[in-house]
FITOR-672091 format. One record per residue (C-alpha): residue in three letters; x, y, z. Coordinates in steps of 0.2 Angstrom, whole numbers, plus 5000, padded with zeros to 4 digits. Example, Ala and Ser with C-alpha at 12.3 -4.5 7.8 and 13.67 -1.06 7.14 Angstrom:
- residuo; x; y; z
- ALA; 5062; 4978; 5039
- SER; 5068; 4995; 5036
END
This chain:
- residuo; x; y; z
- MET; 4907; 5020; 5042
- GLU; 4901; 5020; 5026
- GLN; 4916; 5015; 5013
- ARG; 4919; 5028; 4998
- PRO; 4933; 5031; 4986
- TYR; 4947; 5042; 4989
- PRO; 4942; 5059; 4982
- ASN; 4955; 5066; 4969
- PRO; 4965; 5079; 4977
- LYS; 4962; 5094; 4967
- PRO; 4975; 5102; 4960
- ILE; 4992; 5090; 4959
- HIS; 5005; 5101; 4955
- TYR; 5016; 5092; 4943
- VAL; 5036; 5098; 4942
- SER; 5043; 5093; 4930
- THR; 5057; 5109; 4926
- PRO; 5066; 5123; 4938
- ASP; 5059; 5135; 4927
- SER; 5040; 5134; 4931
- PRO; 5028; 5141; 4942
- GLU; 5026; 5122; 4950
- PHE; 5043; 5123; 4955
- THR; 5043; 5137; 4965
- LEU; 5028; 5133; 4972
- LEU; 5037; 5117; 4978
- THR; 5052; 5131; 4985
- HIS; 5040; 5141; 4996
- SER; 5029; 5125; 5003
- LEU; 5045; 5115; 5009
- THR; 5052; 5131; 5017
- HIS; 5036; 5136; 5024
- SER; 5027; 5118; 5029
- SER; 5026; 5111; 5045
- ILE; 5020; 5094; 5040
- VAL; 5027; 5086; 5024
- ALA; 5020; 5070; 5019
- LEU; 5032; 5058; 5011
- ASP; 5031; 5045; 4996
- ALA; 5040; 5036; 4981
- GLU; 5038; 5027; 4964
- TRP; 5049; 5018; 4957
- LYS; 5056; 5007; 4943
- PRO; 5067; 4990; 4945
- PRO; 5086; 4991; 4944
- VAL; 5093; 4988; 4926
- ARG; 5097; 4969; 4924
- HIS; 5114; 4963; 4917
- LEU; 5125; 4977; 4921
- SER; 5143; 4979; 4920
- ALA; 5157; 4978; 4932
- THR; 5159; 4996; 4929
- THR; 5143; 5001; 4935
- THR; 5141; 5008; 4953
- GLU; 5135; 4999; 4968
- HIS; 5120; 5010; 4968
- ARG; 5111; 5006; 4954
- ALA; 5108; 4987; 4961
- PHE; 5094; 4999; 4971
- PRO; 5077; 5003; 4960
- THR; 5078; 5022; 4956
- VAL; 5065; 5032; 4962
- SER; 5056; 5040; 4945
- LEU; 5043; 5050; 4955
- LEU; 5041; 5057; 4971
- GLN; 5026; 5063; 4981
- LEU; 5024; 5077; 4992
- ALA; 5010; 5082; 5003
- CYS; 5014; 5097; 5013
- ARG; 5005; 5105; 5025
- LEU; 5009; 5126; 5028
- ALA; 5014; 5130; 5045
- GLN; 5002; 5148; 5040
- SER; 4992; 5155; 5028
- PRO; 4996; 5165; 5013
- PRO; 4995; 5185; 5017
- GLU; 4978; 5191; 5017
- SER; 4970; 5174; 5015
- THR; 4956; 5173; 5028
- ASP; 4944; 5160; 5020
- LEU; 4944; 5144; 5030
- THR; 4935; 5134; 5017
- ARG; 4953; 5133; 5008
- SER; 4964; 5120; 5013
- ASP; 4980; 5121; 5020
- SER; 4990; 5108; 5011
- VAL; 4996; 5106; 4995
- VAL; 5000; 5092; 4983
- PHE; 5017; 5090; 4972
- LEU; 5023; 5074; 4961
- VAL; 5041; 5079; 4957
- ASP; 5046; 5070; 4941
- LEU; 5064; 5064; 4945
- GLN; 5067; 5059; 4926
- SER; 5065; 5075; 4921
- VAL; 5070; 5090; 4936
- PRO; 5087; 5092; 4935
- LEU; 5092; 5083; 4953
- GLY; 5104; 5097; 4958
- SER; 5091; 5109; 4958
- ILE; 5081; 5101; 4972
- TYR; 5096; 5090; 4980
- VAL; 5100; 5106; 4996
- ILE; 5082; 5109; 4996
- LEU; 5075; 5091; 5000
- LYS; 5089; 5088; 5012
- GLU; 5089; 5102; 5025
- MET; 5071; 5097; 5023
- LEU; 5071; 5079; 5028
- VAL; 5082; 5085; 5044
- ALA; 5074; 5101; 5050
- GLU; 5068; 5102; 5069
- ASN; 5053; 5113; 5064
- VAL; 5045; 5100; 5050
- LEU; 5038; 5082; 5054
- LYS; 5040; 5071; 5042
- LEU; 5026; 5060; 5038
- GLY; 5027; 5042; 5029
- PHE; 5021; 5024; 5027
- LYS; 5035; 5011; 5028
- PHE; 5047; 5025; 5022
- LYS; 5064; 5018; 5025
- GLN; 5064; 5009; 5010
- ASP; 5061; 5023; 4998
- LEU; 5073; 5035; 5008
- VAL; 5086; 5019; 5002
- TYR; 5081; 5018; 4985
- LEU; 5079; 5039; 4984
- SER; 5095; 5041; 4992
- SER; 5103; 5028; 4978
- THR; 5096; 5037; 4966
- PHE; 5104; 5054; 4970
- CYS; 5122; 5045; 4974
- SER; 5121; 5038; 4957
- PHE; 5121; 5054; 4948
- GLY; 5135; 5063; 4959
- PHE; 5125; 5067; 4975
- ASP; 5136; 5058; 4988
- PRO; 5133; 5057; 5002
- GLY; 5115; 5055; 4998
- PHE; 5099; 5056; 5010
- ASP; 5105; 5046; 5028
- LYS; 5093; 5054; 5039
- VAL; 5073; 5060; 5042
- GLU; 5071; 5069; 5058
- PRO; 5057; 5071; 5065
- PHE; 5048; 5057; 5056
- LEU; 5033; 5048; 5060
- ASP; 5025; 5031; 5055
- ILE; 5009; 5030; 5048
- SER; 5007; 5012; 5053
- SER; 5014; 5020; 5071
- ILE; 4999; 5031; 5073
- TYR; 4986; 5017; 5068
- TYR; 4994; 5006; 5082
- LEU; 4993; 5022; 5095
- LEU; 4974; 5024; 5091
- GLN; 4971; 5006; 5093
- GLN; 4980; 5005; 5109
- ARG; 4971; 5023; 5117
- GLN; 4954; 5014; 5109
- LEU; 4954; 4998; 5117
- GLY; 4964; 5004; 5135
- LYS; 4978; 4991; 5133
- LYS; 4991; 4986; 5122
- VAL; 4989; 4978; 5107
- SER; 4999; 4968; 5094
- LYS; 5008; 4977; 5080
- ASP; 5000; 4967; 5065
- SER; 5006; 4976; 5050
- LYS; 4991; 4985; 5039
- SER; 4993; 4991; 5023
- LEU; 4988; 5008; 5021
- ALA; 4972; 5006; 5011
- THR; 4966; 4995; 5026
- ILE; 4972; 5012; 5038
- CYS; 4962; 5023; 5028
- LYS; 4946; 5009; 5027
- GLU; 4947; 5009; 5046
- LEU; 4952; 5028; 5050
- LEU; 4943; 5039; 5037
- GLY; 4931; 5028; 5030
- PHE; 4938; 5030; 5012
- SER; 4942; 5015; 5002
- LEU; 4961; 5016; 4995
- SER; 4962; 5011; 4977
- LYS; 4980; 5000; 4974
- GLU; 4976; 4997; 4955
- LEU; 4990; 5005; 4949
- GLN; 5003; 5000; 4962
- CYS; 5012; 4988; 4949
- SER; 5011; 5000; 4935
- ASP; 5029; 5005; 4923
- TRP; 5031; 5022; 4932
- SER; 5046; 5024; 4921
- GLN; 5035; 5027; 4906
- ARG; 5032; 5045; 4901
- PRO; 5019; 5054; 4900
- LEU; 5011; 5046; 4915
- THR; 4992; 5045; 4914
- GLU; 4980; 5055; 4923
- GLU; 4974; 5039; 4933
- GLN; 4995; 5036; 4938
- LYS; 4995; 5055; 4943
- ILE; 4979; 5054; 4956
- TYR; 4986; 5036; 4962
- ALA; 5003; 5045; 4966
- ALA; 4995; 5061; 4975
- VAL; 4981; 5051; 4986
- ASP; 4996; 5042; 4991
- ALA; 5004; 5054; 4998
- HIS; 4989; 5066; 5002
- CYS; 4980; 5050; 5012
- LEU; 4996; 5053; 5025
- LEU; 4990; 5070; 5031
- GLU; 4973; 5067; 5033
- LEU; 4976; 5051; 5044
- PHE; 4988; 5062; 5052
- THR; 4973; 5074; 5053
- ILE; 4964; 5062; 5064
- PHE; 4980; 5057; 5074
- GLU; 4981; 5076; 5078
- LEU; 4962; 5080; 5083
- ARG; 4960; 5066; 5094
- ILE; 4975; 5069; 5104
- ASP; 4969; 5086; 5107
- ILE; 4954; 5080; 5112
- GLN; 4958; 5069; 5124
- ALA; 4969; 5083; 5132
- SER; 4954; 5095; 5134
- SER; 4942; 5082; 5141
- ALA; 4953; 5074; 5153
- ASN; 4942; 5081; 5168
- ASP; 4926; 5084; 5158
- ASP; 4912; 5070; 5159
- ASP; 4901; 5079; 5142
- ALA; 4917; 5078; 5131
- LEU; 4920; 5068; 5115
- ASP; 4923; 5049; 5120
- PHE; 4941; 5046; 5112
- ARG; 4937; 5030; 5112
- ASN; 4923; 5030; 5095
- ILE; 4939; 5027; 5084
- ASN; 4926; 5027; 5069
- LEU; 4920; 5045; 5070
- GLY; 4925; 5054; 5055
- LEU; 4933; 5072; 5055
- LYS; 4917; 5077; 5051
- GLU; 4908; 5071; 5066
- ILE; 4919; 5074; 5080
- LEU; 4918; 5092; 5076
- GLU; 4898; 5092; 5075
- LYS; 4898; 5084; 5091
- PRO; 4896; 5094; 5105
- THR; 4913; 5097; 5116
- PRO; 4921; 5110; 5127
- CYS; 4937; 5109; 5117
- LYS; 4941; 5125; 5114
- ARG; 4952; 5122; 5097
- ILE; 4939; 5111; 5088
- LEU; 4923; 5125; 5093
- SER; 4937; 5137; 5085
- THR; 4935; 5127; 5068
- LYS; 4921; 5128; 5056
- VAL; 4912; 5111; 5051
- ASN; 4913; 5114; 5033
- GLU; 4932; 5117; 5036
- ALA; 4933; 5100; 5041
- SER; 4926; 5094; 5028
- ASN; 4936; 5102; 5016
- ILE; 4954; 5093; 5023
- VAL; 4945; 5075; 5022
- ARG; 4938; 5082; 5003
- VAL; 4955; 5089; 4999
- THR; 4962; 5102; 4991
- THR; 4949; 5112; 4982
- ALA; 4959; 5126; 4977
- SER; 4976; 5136; 4977
- ASP; 4977; 5146; 4963
- PHE; 4980; 5161; 4979
- PHE; 4997; 5155; 4982
- LYS; 5000; 5159; 4965
- ASP; 4996; 5178; 4968
- TYR; 5010; 5181; 4979
- LEU; 5023; 5170; 4976
- SER; 5039; 5176; 4967
- THR; 5045; 5167; 4951
- ASP; 5061; 5175; 4956
- VAL; 5068; 5158; 4964
- ILE; 5087; 5158; 4968
- ILE; 5095; 5139; 4973
- SER; 5109; 5142; 4983
- ASN; 5118; 5130; 4994
- SER; 5109; 5135; 5011
- LEU; 5089; 5140; 5008
- CYS; 5084; 5151; 5022
- ARG; 5070; 5141; 5031
- GLN; 5053; 5154; 5035
- THR; 5043; 5140; 5042
- ALA; 5033; 5149; 5058
- PRO; 5037; 5141; 5074
- LEU; 5027; 5124; 5080
- ASN; 5010; 5126; 5088
- HIS; 5010; 5120; 5105
- SER; 5002; 5103; 5101
- LEU; 5011; 5100; 5086
- SER; 5026; 5103; 5097
- GLU; 5018; 5089; 5109
- ILE; 5014; 5076; 5096
- ILE; 5032; 5078; 5090
- SER; 5041; 5076; 5108
- LYS; 5030; 5063; 5113
- TYR; 5028; 5051; 5096
- SER; 5041; 5056; 5084
- THR; 5055; 5044; 5079
- LYS; 5070; 5049; 5067
- ILE; 5076; 5036; 5051
- LEU; 5096; 5034; 5050
- LEU; 5102; 5023; 5037
- LYS; 5116; 5014; 5043
- GLU; 5132; 5008; 5028
- SER; 5124; 4991; 5028
- ASP; 5108; 4999; 5023
- ARG; 5119; 5007; 5007
- LYS; 5122; 4991; 5000
- PRO; 5111; 4975; 4991
- ARG; 5109; 4963; 5005
- ASN; 5109; 4947; 4993
- SER; 5125; 4944; 4993
- ARG; 5130; 4928; 5001
- LYS; 5137; 4928; 5019
- VAL; 5153; 4915; 5023
- LYS; 5146; 4900; 5030
- LYS; 5153; 4896; 5047
- GLN; 5161; 4879; 5049
- PRO; 5150; 4867; 5059
- ALA; 5154; 4861; 5077
- SER; 5158; 4843; 5076
- GLY; 5144; 4831; 5077
- SER; 5135; 4840; 5064
- ASN; 5142; 4837; 5049
- ARG; 5127; 4829; 5041
- ILE; 5116; 4844; 5043
- ALA; 5130; 4857; 5040
- LYS; 5134; 4849; 5021
- GLY; 5116; 4846; 5018
- ALA; 5112; 4864; 5021
- GLU; 5128; 4871; 5010
- TYR; 5120; 4858; 4997
- LEU; 5103; 4865; 4999
- ASP; 5109; 4886; 5000
- ASN; 5115; 4881; 4981
- TRP; 5104; 4870; 4971
- GLN; 5108; 4855; 4963
- GLY; 5098; 4840; 4956
- PRO; 5082; 4835; 4951
- PRO; 5068; 4844; 4960
- PRO; 5054; 4833; 4965
- TRP; 5043; 4834; 4951
- ASP; 5055; 4829; 4938
- SER; 5048; 4818; 4927
- MET; 5061; 4805; 4931
- ASN; 5055; 4804; 4947
- GLY; 5037; 4798; 4941
- SER; 5031; 4817; 4943
- ASP; 5021; 4825; 4929
- GLY; 5034; 4838; 4929
- CYS; 5025; 4853; 4931
- PRO; 5034; 4865; 4946
- LYS; 5026; 4866; 4962
- PHE; 5032; 4879; 4977
- LEU; 5026; 4881; 4995
- CYS; 5033; 4897; 4999
- ASP; 5034; 4902; 5018
- VAL; 5026; 4920; 5028
- MET; 5044; 4927; 5023
- VAL; 5043; 4926; 5004
- GLU; 5023; 4926; 5004
- GLY; 5023; 4940; 4992
- LEU; 5036; 4929; 4981
- ALA; 5020; 4916; 4981
- LYS; 5011; 4928; 4971
- HIS; 5022; 4935; 4958
- LEU; 5025; 4916; 4954
- ARG; 5006; 4914; 4952
- CYS; 5007; 4930; 4940
- VAL; 5018; 4919; 4930
- GLY; 5007; 4902; 4929
- ILE; 5018; 4894; 4942
- ASP; 5007; 4884; 4957
- ALA; 5014; 4891; 4972
- ALA; 5006; 4887; 4989
- VAL; 5008; 4897; 5005
- PRO; 5006; 4886; 5024
- ASN; 4988; 4881; 5029
- SER; 4992; 4891; 5043
- LYS; 5003; 4908; 5046
- LYS; 5006; 4899; 5063
- LEU; 5014; 4882; 5056
- ASP; 5032; 4875; 5065
- SER; 5045; 4871; 5055
- ARG; 5041; 4852; 5058
- GLU; 5022; 4856; 5048
- LEU; 5030; 4866; 5035
- ILE; 5040; 4850; 5032
- GLU; 5025; 4839; 5030
- GLN; 5013; 4850; 5019
- ALA; 5029; 4850; 5007
- LEU; 5032; 4833; 5004
- LYS; 5015; 4828; 5006
- GLU; 5011; 4839; 4991
- LYS; 5029; 4835; 4982
- ARG; 5034; 4853; 4982
- VAL; 5048; 4862; 4986
- LEU; 5050; 4873; 5001
- LEU; 5055; 4892; 4997
- THR; 5060; 4902; 5012
- ARG; 5073; 4916; 5019
- ASP; 5076; 4906; 5033
- ALA; 5092; 4899; 5036
- LYS; 5088; 4888; 5052
- LEU; 5075; 4880; 5040
- LEU; 5090; 4873; 5031
- ARG; 5093; 4863; 5046
- HIS; 5081; 4850; 5041
- GLY; 5086; 4848; 5024
- TYR; 5089; 4829; 5027
- LEU; 5072; 4826; 5031
- LEU; 5068; 4837; 5015
- ASN; 5077; 4830; 5001
- ASN; 5079; 4842; 4989
- GLN; 5064; 4849; 4992
- ILE; 5070; 4866; 5001
- TYR; 5078; 4881; 4995
- ARG; 5084; 4896; 5003
- VAL; 5080; 4914; 4993
- LYS; 5094; 4924; 4994
- SER; 5085; 4941; 4985
- LEU; 5074; 4953; 4996
- LEU; 5065; 4962; 4982
- LYS; 5050; 4950; 4975
- ASN; 5055; 4955; 4958
- GLU; 5073; 4948; 4960
- GLN; 5065; 4935; 4970
- LEU; 5054; 4929; 4955
- LEU; 5070; 4928; 4941
- GLU; 5081; 4919; 4954
- VAL; 5069; 4905; 4956
- ILE; 5064; 4905; 4938
- GLN; 5084; 4905; 4935
- THR; 5086; 4892; 4949
- PHE; 5074; 4878; 4943
- GLN; 5077; 4883; 4925
- LEU; 5057; 4887; 4924
- ASN; 5051; 4890; 4905
- ILE; 5040; 4907; 4906
- SER; 5029; 4911; 4891
- GLU; 5017; 4927; 4889
- ASN; 5001; 4913; 4888
- GLN; 5006; 4909; 4905
- LEU; 5004; 4928; 4911
- MET; 4989; 4930; 4925
- SER; 4983; 4910; 4921
- ARG; 4983; 4907; 4941
- CYS; 4972; 4913; 4955
- THR; 4982; 4926; 4963
- LYS; 4969; 4923; 4978
- CYS; 4971; 4905; 4978
- ASN; 4984; 4899; 4969
- GLY; 4968; 4890; 4958
- LYS; 4966; 4890; 4939
- PHE; 4956; 4898; 4930
- ILE; 4941; 4890; 4919
- GLN; 4947; 4884; 4901
- LYS; 4931; 4894; 4893
- PRO; 4929; 4912; 4897
- LEU; 4913; 4920; 4904
- THR; 4902; 4933; 4894
- THR; 4897; 4948; 4904
- GLU; 4879; 4940; 4908
- GLU; 4885; 4925; 4912
- ALA; 4899; 4933; 4924
- ILE; 4885; 4943; 4933
- GLU; 4876; 4928; 4937
- ALA; 4892; 4919; 4942
- ALA; 4895; 4934; 4953
- LYS; 4878; 4938; 4962
- GLY; 4880; 4937; 4981
- PHE; 4898; 4933; 4978
- GLN; 4907; 4947; 4971
- LYS; 4903; 4964; 4964
- ILE; 4907; 4968; 4944
- PRO; 4909; 4989; 4943
- ASN; 4894; 4995; 4932
- CYS; 4907; 5003; 4919
- LEU; 4913; 4987; 4914
- PHE; 4896; 4981; 4906
- ASN; 4898; 4991; 4890
- LYS; 4915; 4988; 4886
- ASN; 4913; 4969; 4878
- LEU; 4924; 4961; 4891
- GLU; 4930; 4943; 4893
- PHE; 4928; 4936; 4912
- TRP; 4936; 4923; 4917
- GLN; 4933; 4913; 4935
- CYS; 4945; 4901; 4947
- MET; 4940; 4885; 4948
- ASP; 4941; 4884; 4968
- CYS; 4937; 4900; 4975
- ASN; 4925; 4906; 4960
- GLN; 4935; 4923; 4962
- LEU; 4932; 4932; 4945
- TYR; 4943; 4942; 4935
- TRP; 4944; 4952; 4919
- GLU; 4955; 4961; 4909
- GLY; 4956; 4978; 4912
- THR; 4968; 4991; 4916
- GLN; 4975; 4982; 4930
- TYR; 4978; 4965; 4920
- HIS; 4987; 4974; 4908
- ASN; 4997; 4984; 4918
- ALA; 5003; 4966; 4927
- VAL; 5005; 4957; 4912
- GLN; 5017; 4972; 4904
- LYS; 5025; 4973; 4921
- PHE; 5030; 4952; 4920
- VAL; 5034; 4952; 4902
- ASN; 5047; 4965; 4908
- ILE; 5052; 4955; 4922
- CYS; 5056; 4940; 4914
- ASN; 5063; 4948; 4896
- LEU; 5048; 4940; 4887
- THR; 5051; 4952; 4874
- GLU; 5068; 4945; 4867
END
């Protein structure tokens, strides 16, 4: 399937005040929708908080909540099938009084006749609940039901395509969109500062797409489930196993499925192209909205197909008390069994780093920090590279403990892990293994910098290849040199040719980089994380 950029959802309703038409439309949509896709953007927690600060603020604060709603019924007297029945909202939680949306969000999250969609949404729910709790709305949001994760949808479609069980490999949302929708989902603005206002148009589009694509992926799943059920006894029906077909191809191909035949091809195209008009919502919505303690939901009864999907495939997210507490606190160590004192003492010693690392100049090394991040902290490796630190990953994801130790010893690296079991091998890796305690990548980076007393300067930022850990060539390339170097290897967007940019190339893998929007956003992110502005 041809890969195209994901189309921009239009219009995008930005909700920043409770007395706006956008807020009125949001209230109506959340009480009339059969499906709501959820996503959130958040900023890291504030560092160096006082002892009196509530525990909730140890979590990142959600600054933007994205909702894509599919209405259960069309607005009155609306018979135009070319109009999409979905609408996208960006709720600015830094501007909207949280009390104005707390009740309606809480009721929507547990409404039995509203299917909630998300992609690994539990972490976002923890942060969302913590954000509301920190402003006095306690309890926060502790349950989402019924819920369907997009990664589960992908797994089910893959399993049905192959006719057998498949491994539940973790796929990114961008990868799933490429395979099922044929659209390329850009993640360039993922690292941008979501606490800054006003948001750029690019940020708004990025955030809206992240929520809207969940609805489109569910539509693929919904149609294929319907096709399979309708064609179980018909040899001429559409082959469900052809997972590469898009919505338009599915609806254009002859099939006896009554539901598919009754849907126009141009409507299916609009489902993929996303919303083209929604002003008609405003024509009949009243601007007089009363926020009460209990809102009256007016969602129409679910159709049979959606009810079947909910009963068969949905689950729920239920937060436990342990989910509400930061998990970087140290655990009480158990007393070692007799005969294992040497290993246990080594593990205790390694859990609290002491002594010079293997790269120390006193050991005859060059003094340059070098780490090996196992699969449990692979994301930390990229963060370390972004601040100019040599951070390798295992030669293979299937390396056992002994092979990891051999690589660390051979390359004189400190092995970073979150696996407490690896500490048992501390007597083999003298001063070369450290257990990372933090869960979030930003906090892990700070922990490693502070533990090993690493010196980070702004001119080090983005000086290593995030792909392979190689160093960049010392001299930047001109646009002409970059075009020549990229031939047959990497495509440079045409929009960069007239911007007089400098290009940098990795000496190991030849990957090209340039100082575009993503670069500047990443630099600012790590300047803030590492407090380099002081």
